N, C-alpha and C positions, 0 to 999 in steps of 0.2 A: 388426283390421288393423293393421299397421302405418301408420297414418296419421296419428296421434294421435300429434304434436309429444312431448308431457308421459310417452309410455309409457316408463320408463326409459329416459330419453330421452338420457341421456349417454352416447352408444353408442361405440362405436372410430369416428373418423373413416375410414379405411382396415382393415379385418377382414383382418388375415395371418395366416400359421401362426409369422410371425417372432417375433409378439407371445406364444408361447408358452414363447418362453425366459425361462430364471428372472432372476430380480436382484432380491435379497434388500437392504433398506434400512433404516432407523432403525425405532423402533417408536412408534406411536402419535402421529403427527407431529401430525394434525389433531384428534384430540383427540375423534372421533366418538364414542370407545366410551361417556364420559364423560358427553354431552350428549342424548342421548332422553329426550323425552317420555315419560310416563307413556299406554300405549295405553290406552284403556278395555277393556276383557273386555265389548263388544257385538257380537260376531260379524263376521264379514265385515271387512271395512275401515275404513277412515275417509274433495286434485288428484291434457302435456306432456304428455312430455310425451311420453314421451316419452317426457316426451318422455318419442321420439323417440324403453335403445337408444329416447327419445325418443325414442326406439327409433329415429327417425331420423336416420341419418348423415348428411351434407353428400356430393354426388355428384361432387366437383370432379374426381375420379378416374378416371370412368367409362371413358375410353378406355385408361387405362393394367390399370385392371382384365380391361379386355376381352381385352389384350396378354399378359395372363399367363394367363387362362384357355387362349386359345388355343394360347397356348405350352405348359401342363399336358395339353390334349389329346392336343396332336402327341407330350408326352414316355409319355404313356400308350397312346396307339396302341402304341408301343415297346416299353414296359415296363408287360404287363397285371398284374405280381403287384404295383405300387410301391403297398404302402396307404398309405402317407403321401401319396402325390399325389391319390390318390383320396379323400382326406380332406381336404387342401388343395383339392383340387377345387372338394368340395362347399361349404366354409365360404366360398369365393370364389362361387361360386352364393347363396349366401343374402345375401352383400355386394353382387353386383348385380341382385339384386330388390329388395332396399333401394334402389340408387341409380337404378334405372332404372324403379321404383314398374311393377314386370313381374311377375307372382305365379307366371306359368309356368315361372320357375328353382325357384321351391320346389322342385314335384318332380323336377328335374333333380338338386338338391342333396342328397333323400331318398337316389335310388337311387345315388350317386356316394359317400355317407356309408356306406349298406347295404353295397357292394361293398368299400368300407375293411374294414368288420367283418368280411365274410366272408373277407377274406384272414388277418385279423390282430384274432381276438375277444377277445384277452387284453392287457390294459396298454395298449392304442390309445385312450389319453385326445384324442390330436387328433382322431379321428373322435368320440368320446365328447365332445366339447366341438361340436364341431360337429353335432352331433346337438343339443343343448342348445339352441346358437343358434338353430338351424329350428325347433326348436319354439316358442321365445320370439315370434319373428317371425311364426311364426304363432298366437299367440296362445294356444298351449297350452302355461300357463306352469307345469300341477303335473307336465308331462312334462319340459316344461325341467330343472325343479328335480331329475328323476329322473335326468334325465341328467348335470348337472351336478356331484350327488353321486357318481354314479358316476367320473367325470375325477378330481375332487376327491383321491375316495380312490386312485387312482393317484398323481397328484401334486400334493399338499396342498400346495406351494409354487409354485403356479402362480398369478402376476396376471390373467392372462386370466379361468382357469375362474374366478376368485373372481368377476369383473366378471359374469360369467352367471350364478353364481350367484347374487349381489347382486340381476340384473335379475328373474329370477324370483321372489324372495322378495318383493322390492317390489310386485311386481304382484297377487301373492295377499295383499297387505296383511300381510307379516308380516315388519313395520319392523323392531324392534329386531336381528332376523336379519340382515335385508339391511343396516344400519347397520355388523354386523359385517363383516360380507362384503366391506366396500366400505373398510371400516378396513383388514383385511387386504389388499387389494388396492393400498391406499397406503402399505400397511408394506414390501408384497413390490417395489414397481415406484410411486413418484409420477413417472407422467408425465400427458401429457393427459388418456390415457381415465380413469386412478383418479382424476386432481383434479377432471375434468369431472364424476363419477359423487358425487364426495365435497360438490360445488358442490349438486349436485340432494338429494342429503339435508338440507342447509340449507334450501333453498329451499322443501323441502318440511314443513318446521318453523316457516317463515315468517321467518327467519333471513336478509333481504335482501343485508345485509351482507357478513356470512360466504360468502354461495353466489357476492355480486362478488367477492368474495379470491380465494378458490379458483379461480374463475374465471379473473380475469388469474391467476392462479397457472400456470393453465392455457395459457394465450397464452404467459407468458414461455417455457416448455419447449417447444410448439409446436416440433418441428425440420423443418417443408415450410410451405408453401402453402397443403397441403387439410387441417394441420392449425391453423395459424391463422386459416382460414376459417370453421371447426368452431367455435374459440372465442371469434371477431367475430360470429357467429350469435346463440350464446345467450347472451354479451354484452346484443347485442341484444335478445332475448326476454325476459332478464330485466329490461331497463329499461324495454322498454316496459309490461310487466306490474304493472310498478309507477309507470305513469300518466306517464313522462318519453319523450314521442315525439324528443324532441330527442337523447338521447343512443343513445336507439335507432336513429335515422337515421344518426349518427355512427359506431355499431361497423358498423353494416351494410354502407357505406359502404366504411369500413376491409377490411370481408371483403370484398368484390369488386371492394377492390385486387388482390388476389390472388389470386379466382375471378372473373371477371367474367360467368360464365356460369353462377354456380351456383343453382339454382332456389331454395334453401331462404332465400340472403342475399336475394334478389329480394323473394320473400315477406314478409322481414322489414322491406323498407326500403319495401313497397307499404303495410302496415300504418303505419309510421310518417309516407309520406309522404301516407295519409288521413286519418289524427289531426290530423295537422298543417293540412290544409283542402286540400291539393294532390290531388285526385281522381283527376286526367286522368293526374297522373305514377304513382299508385298503380292506375289500371286498365291502365297499359301494362305496368305492372311485374308485375304478377298475368298477364295475359295471357301476357306473356314465361314466365313460370316456368313455367304449366300447358304453356306449348308446347315447354318441354325436359322437365318430368317431370308429367307427369299428377299429382300426386298427390293426391288426395283431400281434404284439412283447405283446400290451395289451389283447389281448385275451390269448392270452397265459401264461402271467404272470398270471392272473385271475386264468386261470386254472389248473397251478402249484399250485397255493395259496389254491387252493379248494382242489386238490387232497392229499395238504401235513396236512389239517385239518381232511381228512377224507370226506369230500363233492362228494363222486365219481360222480356220477346221472348229478352233477353240472358242474367240472372238465369236465368227456365226452362232454358234450354241449358242453362249450369253444372251447374243441378241434376240434368238427363237425364242427362248426362256423368258426374255422382257417382255417378246409381244403376248405370250401366254398369260402372263402375269397381268398383262393390260386388261386383256378378254374377262377374264376371273373379274379384277376391280369392276368393268362396265355391268357385269350381271348380278354383281350388288350393289347397283345404286352408286358408285362413286363416277361423280363427272371429270375426265380427263381432262387436262388442259397444258400446262407447262412439261412435264415429261417426254409424254408422245408430241408436242411438239418441238420440241427438240431436240427428240433421237430419229425421225422422220427428217427432217432437215440436216443432218449427217450421214442417218444410215440407212434412211428409208427413199422416199417418195416426195418432190416438192411438193406435189399437191396435198398429199395427206400430210403433211405440214401446216399446210395453208388450211386445212378443212379445220384439223386439230386448235391449231392458232387463233383461226375467224371464230369459234366456237368457245377457247377458252378466256379470250380480253373478252367475254361481254359477260361471263359471270364472274372473271378473276381480275378485274382492272389493279393487279398490284404490279411493281414494279418488276419481279421475276417475268411476269405475263408478259408483260413490256415490252422486253427484252428476248425473249422466247418468239414472240411474234415479229416483230422486225427482225427475225433473223428467219422465219418463214418467209415471211416477204420477200425478202435478198433471195434467198432461195430461187422464187419465182420471178427476180427480174423486177421487181416494184422495190426499187434502193429509194426513191424521193418518201415514201411512204415510210418504207422502214427505217428511215433517220429521223422521221417523227416520231416514233415507237421509241428508237436507241435511245434518243433527247429526253422522253420521257422516266426512262429506266434509269437514268442518271440523274432525275431531278430533285429526289433528298440528300444528294451528295455521298453516297455508298462507294464505299471502294471497290471495286470489284473487279479484277481481270476479265474473266468472261465480257462482260458487257462489254468493256473498253474492247477487244478482242472485236466484238463482234460489229463496236461502232466505226470502228476503223477500218473495216472489211468493208462497209457500206461506204462509208467514205470514200474510200478508196474508187469503189465500183461507179463514185457518182463523181468521179477527178479532181475531187477536193483534198488536195495530196498534203498539202501542210495540214489539218486536221485529221488526216489519217492519219499519219506521220506520228503527231503528237498523242494518238488515241492508242497505238500498234504499242508506241514505248510506253505508253503509261501501265497497261497490262504485262508487258514483260518485267515492268519496274515494281507493279502493287506486287504477283505473287511469276515469277518465273517458270512453274512447274505448272500454272492451272491446268492443263491438261495434257497427257502425252499427245494426244494429236494434234491437238492445235495449236501449241507451244513453234513448233517447226514452221506451223503455215505462217503464222504471227511474224517470226523470224525472217520468214523466206520474203515474206512482201513487206516488208521494213526495209530490208536489205536492198530491194527493187524501187521502193519509192526513194528512200535512199541518192539510189545511179541515176535515177529519174532526173532530181534535181540536182 
């Protein structure tokens, strides 16, 4: 489901058909194609967001988007044979589903896009791109790739289509191809959406400096308040994941000056505030974010902070809300993978974690899913298998404290004391605030292993 912030997280902050216009620029300006790591031939894949299309764009233009949807609906009542209008409406429905965390827009999007294709089947690259974006949003990345390839065959010089293609390839663990598509997107249009995706390719490979530099370029090129908010959010995420909550707080606050009601920025500020010891403000910001958009990621983070503070009843309410959201996404055709796998491993049953993980690793062989599946296997006592997937999650060189923590705990269970100490120490060094619940576990286990040594 599109709650994981890292699932192709550098998505367009405002998805519209205008973005399908052609814009040819220089070649290879970021050098992505010459800096790929070697991807081991170990099957599946090898960590956000994303992140979210971290897949999750900021919801700053919700009102504007709804106004556009209403205008298109009125137009199509008068011009029902407008295939581009139906395609545009379908794409707007996909964006509205993400912005509002309301998956009931996905069936509406599917209906509008099929209507467009029924009217104009041949060379309808707008509807084809919309179908690709819809499939990606539902975590059907194989179909997303199929539709993106169809659209690309019609219009190979279209930057937005390259973005949809890159998103699908990334989540399918086909990293060199994904990086190529990202490079083509940048070459065609070096703007906020492409630069944000370029930033993510560096983050996946563990290059914090390049990831931040590209995101700052995206900020410098951002043409609107929502685009600026989008880039400030990811700059905050990059800083927080690198263990710098002070910078994370500053970036989230800068974004909130542009978009004061943006739930993603409120969530980012809440994480930073919690790390800096201001849990009262963190709880208030998390609560406000969930009240605006009940994004499952925000709900779990709120629940875990409440649990860490001993607020048992409130945390259970948050977890119950998460389960209700999962059911809503399932009912609207969204495949569930990373989020419910990790949630059940930590707050549900080991059997449910393994059930979601086994399904998720088949449809989304991305490093985030490798890590989640490894943790589910660990919770079921299958540590030898778990270590294989935990190592896949690290294969690109991604600097992720949660991945390192999971790997260290699995290694400890297998008696690999030296490796476990190294990975647990790396988790705490990378981000000493990566989880209010798991950081104390990591510290305790590392202390135990050091005494044992």
